[in-house]
N, C-alpha and C positions, 0 to 999 in steps of 0.2 A: 334551630338550623344544625344539622349535622355535619360534622367534619368529613372532608373528602380527603380521599387518598389518591395522589397522582398515579397514574399508571402510563408506562412507557412501553409501546409496542414497536417491534422492528424485528430486523435480522440480527441475530446474536453472533458475536465474534468469540471465539474460544482459543485460548493459547496457553502455553504452560512452560514453566522454567524449573529447574531444580526440584521435580517431583511435585510442584504445585501448579494448581490449574486456575485460570482466572476468565471471567466472562465479562463482556460488555455489549452494548447494543450500538450497531452500525448507524450513524446519523448521516453520513455521506460517503460516498465511494465514487471513484473515477479511475478509469483505465485508458491509457493513451499507448497506442503501438506505433513503433518508430524504427528508423534504421539509418545507418550512414550511406553515404551515396557517393559513386565514383563515375567519371567520365570514361567512356571508351571512344578513342579519336583514331580517325583513319590517317594515312601517311601524309595527308594534305592539313591535318589539323582540324578537320570536320568532326563534330560531334555524331557518331554513328550508333550509340548504344550507351546504356547505363549499366551499372552493377551496384547491388545492393548488399550490404554486409552489416554485421553487428545489430541484427534484428533484436529489438527488445520490446517489452512491455512495461511501462511505468504504473504503478498503483499508488493511488492516495486514498487514505482511509481516515475519517474521524469517528471516534468510538466514545461512547458514554461510560465511565468506569466509575467504581467506588473507591473511597479513601483507603489507601494501603495497597492498592492494585500495583504490582510490579510490572514495568513495560518492558517489551522485548528491546534489546540493545543493538546498536548499529552493528551490522556485520552479520547478524542472525540470518538463518535461513527459514522462512515462511512459506505457507501455502495460501495464496489468495484466489479466490475464484476459481478453483481447482487447478490453478497454475502452481506446480512445485518448484521449489528453490528459486524464489525470490529472496533477493538480499536487501535488508533493512538498511536504507541510506540515511534516514533521519527520522527522529521521534522527538515530539515535544507535547508539554502538557500545558492546558488552560484552564483558568478559573475564573469565574466572574461573580458578582454579587446577582443574586436572583438567577443564577445559571447553574447548570450542571458541571460537574468535573469531566474533562474530556482529554483524550490524546489523540494527536495527528500522527499517523504513521506514513511514510513514503518508502517504497520498495521497488525494485527493479529485478526484471526476470530477463536474462540473456538467452536467447533460444539456443544457442550453441554451448551454453554452459552446462558442463556434465557433473 
């Protein structure tokens, strides 16, 4: 019986810091669009409309990585799903027996952030 080599297929993530470039494979991805909301009331206190503000997109990715991979830091600007200026809010690593080394990244893009 010949040995098999595991092959992982998927969308590749690419990032770099301090002149180094790192890659990983995206295992999961989610995007949630959200905003804050305010009421518009008439002189009698009845709600006659809404206003939305602070529109934002929240991203969450889980990426397979290799040992020694340097992760983005909280506060970094990243581009995700063609959306620029996403601010990294949290980063975490996971390890497991008979599992791959992964990291999870959560980032937020505020529509009006320039």
